[in-house]
Structures are given as C-alpha cells and as structure tokens.
N, C-alpha and C positions, 0 to 999 in steps of 0.2 A: 504494499500499499504506500502510495506517494501522496503528498499533501503539502500545505502551507502552514507553517507555525504562525502564531501570533506574534506580534513585534515584541511584546513583553516576554514571552517564553523564549524566543531566539536569542535575545540578547541576555537573558540570565544564564542560557546554556553555554553561550560564547565565553561569557566571563570566567564561568566555573570551569570550563575546559582549557582554555587558553591562558587567562591572564594570572600572574603572581605579583599583584602590585605591592605586596610588603616587601618582598625579595628585591623587586626591581627599585624600589626607594633607597634601600640600603646601597645597592650597587650603585646607583646614580650618584648619591651623596658621597660615597666613599671614593669613587673615580674623580669626581671635582676636587675633593680635598686632597687625594694623593697627587693631582697635577698641580694644583695652585696653593696649597697648604693652607686652606681655609675653607669655610664652609660656604656653599653656594644657597642662596635663599630665593632668588627669582627666576622661576621656570617657565618655559613655553613648552606645552605638549603639543605637536604636530600630529596630525590624523588621529585625533584623541578619541574618536568614537563615542562612547559613553563615559569619557572621562573619570573613570573609575580611579585611576592612578592620581590624576590631578586632586581629586578630592582628599585622598590620603597625604599628599604633599602638603596642603594647607593646615593638615591637623597636626603637623610635626611642631610648630611653634607660633607665636603670634606674629612672626616676622617673615614667614614663609608665603609668597605670593606665586600666582600661577595664571597663565593665559591658555586656555584650552581652545584647539582651533581644529575645524572640520568643516569640509564643504556639505556634508550629508545632515540634512535637518532631522532625520529619522532617530539616529542613535544620540543626537544632542538632546532630542525630547526625553528620550528614555533616561539619560543621564540626569536631567533636570527633575525628573519625577521621582526616581529611585535613590538618588546619590545625593545631589545638592540640596533636596528637600530636607535631608537629615543633618545637614551642617548647622552650626551655630550662627548667629547672627554675624559674629566676627569672622568667622570662617567664610561666610558668603561673601563678604566685603572684599575678601582677598583671592577670589577666584573669578576671573573674566572669561565667560564663555562666548566664543566668537565662531559664528557662522562665515568662514572666510577661506580663501585660497592661499595655501601656505606658500605660493610664488610671490606673495606681497609682503614686504618687510613690515615689521612692526615698529613703532615710533619709539616707545619704551625699551631701552636696551635690556637685554636678559643675561643671567649668568649661565643659564643652561637651557640648550634647546634639546629635544629628544624626539625621536622618530622611532617607534617601536613596532614590533612584529613585521619587520621587514616591508614596512609600509611605503618607503621612498622607491621601492622596486617598480611602482607604478609608473616612473619617468623611465621611458624606454630609449631615450637618445642621449647621447653625451651633452649635447647642447641644453636639453631640458634638465638634466641632472646637474650640469653647471650652474643654470639659472637658479635652481633651489637652492644649492650650496652657497650661491653669492647672496642669495636673499637672507639666507640664515646668517651669514658672515655679517651683513648690514644690522642685523637685529640683535647682534651680541655686542656687549662691551669688550674693552681691550683684553679682559682675562676671561671672556667667554669660552664655553666649550660646547660643541655639538657632538651628541652621542647618537650613533646609527647602529639599530641592531639589524645583525645580517645573518643570513643561512647560505649554504652552499655546499659544495662537496658531492659525492656519488650519491648521498641520500636523497638530494633534491633534484636529480635529474632522471631517475628511474622511474618508469611507470609502476604504480601499484598503490595500495591502500595500506594505512596504519590505523589501529583502533585501540581505544582504550576503555575501559570501564570507569564511569564517574558516579560517585555517591552524592545525593543531594539531600540527605537527611534521613533518619531511620533506616528502613529497608528499601527506600527509593533509590534507583538508579538508572543510568542510562549509558548508552554506548556513542562515543565521539569517534569520527572517522574522518581522517585527512586523505583525501584522494589526490594522488599526483596523476594528472590526466596526460600530459603532453609535454615534451621538452624539444626544442629545436637547436641542435649543436652549433649551428651557423649563426643564428641570430640572438641565441639565448633566450628566446621568447618561451614563457611556461605557462601552463594553467592548472590551477589547483582548485579544489572544492572543498567544503566541510558539510558533511552528512551528519544528521542525528538520528539514532535508533532508539526509540522510547519504548518499544516492546516488540515481539517478533513480528507483528502485523502494522506495526507504526513507524514507517521509516519516512524521513523527511529529506529529500535529496537536494543538492546545491543550495543549501540555505545561505551559505556564503561562497563567492566565487571570487577568484583571483587571476588576473591576466597581468602578468609580471615579464619584466626582464631580469634574468638572474645575474646580477653583476658580481663581479669577482673582487677580492680585497685589493689587488694591486690597481684595478680600475678606479675603484672608488677613492684610493689614497691619492692617485695621479690627478683626478678631478679636484678633490679637496684642495690640493696644493694649488692647481692653476686659479682657484676660486679665491685665493687670499690666506688660506689657512697656514700658520707658520709651521705647524707640526701635526702628525696623526700618530696615534697610538692603536695597536691591535690588543685587545683584550681576548685572551684565548682560554676555552674552558679547559681545566685540569681533568686528567683521567686517572681512574684507579681500576687496575685489572680491565682496561679496555672500555670502561665505562665512563660517562660524564659524571662529575661530581657536583655540577651546578655553582662550582667555584671558578671564577676568572681572574687572570693575571696577565700583566703585560709581557707581551712576547714577539719576538721577530721570527720565530721559527715555530711550525705548526708540527703536530704528529700526524 
C-alpha cells in the first residue's frame, strides 16, 4: 500500500529518523572554539527545514542568537507550530525565522553558518556552488566559520536501500528506508529518496526526494578557497574496528 503522509507526521518521522540536534550542537560549538579559541554565539542555519536545531541553539544561553533560513514554507510552518511555540519569550526574541534564498547575503554578520544533511549538494554547478560560498563569506564576520556536512564514498554511489527500525515511544515503531536510486559517474548527479514503513501494509514511498550533485571534498575545498575563505579543515569520523564512532577530528588523511 502506498499513500501520502500528513505534513505533521512526515516531519516528525524525519526528525526522529535523521536528526541528532543535541550532538550537532556540541560538534558545532566545539569546532568553532577549537578554531578560534572562543565561543561562537551567533548562528545562521541554512536549509533549516523545521529548524529543530536552531531552537536548541537559543536554549544554550541568553546570548545565543540564530537566523533560520529556508525557502520552503511547509517545514517552516511545522517548526513554528511544534518547536518555536514551546520556546520562552526571551528565546523567541533570539530566533529569526526567514523564508528566504540562501544565495542572498544577510546584513548582520554571523559567527557560524551551518548547512546540515548534505543540503548544499542541491547546487549542481561550480559557479552556483561558488555563489553560495561567496554569499556565506559576506554573511560572516572576520572570525566567522562555515560548517558543511558532507557525505560520499562508495556507500553513496551504489544502488540499494538501507533501513533501520526506529522506536517512537512504548511498543510503537516504524521502519526508515534510505533509497539510493541512481548515480551518474560522469556528472556525479544522484537521486535519493526516503520511505517510511509504518506497518506491513502501510508503506509511504518517496516522502522526501533528493536530486543532488555528489561533490567531493577536494572540489569543495577548492571552491571555498576561490570564494575567499582563508582556510578549510576536514573533520573526519574516527573508526573503531571498522565502524564509525560518531566522533570527528581534524585530519588531512582519510581511511
């Protein structure tokens, strides 16, 4: 059985399956402090979706501020109803929710700009990727940092499906399915989808779809340099017995 999920449920399932805001907040804060020797307070979250992470950012202290940017009004509305509404009055004042294009620079300079979940892969040409990076550069102050979450390697280019069972309270659970549909080795264009299986007879296909260019780390670093960034660092996931640990450290060599 195939069907359509309600907006309310599809974003809840996505957040539960894909996002780890608490861990990401620790990573971003520690990366900024490692590079600059001080705490970063002012964040812009690009491609923010339901801006769950942004809401966590302003909860850290009375001095943390965030601008949450996305073009799609649907996840922004979900975020306003489910996350923003639960913030205190002071926290709400320190979060700016913007339906806007990330290719337009922001007036107020930020400490950090983040693009999570490989979202900048939507830019398929070098010129468009460079335009985005230059926009970010102009939106950061002199000690600002752009953090890009990337994926790659053989695991992202082979056709196939990966799935995991996710618990949502009590005995309730569902299956999250990541579907790698195609990859073109010449253009590096790739198509992916997320499906949710709520029961043997309730399968919701293509709830989220992605049409990306799978950029490589050297390409991204080259375009960053061309766009004005003075230095780029790679934070590589450490491994233990061949498995990822969820910990990342600066490295110029990958395994």
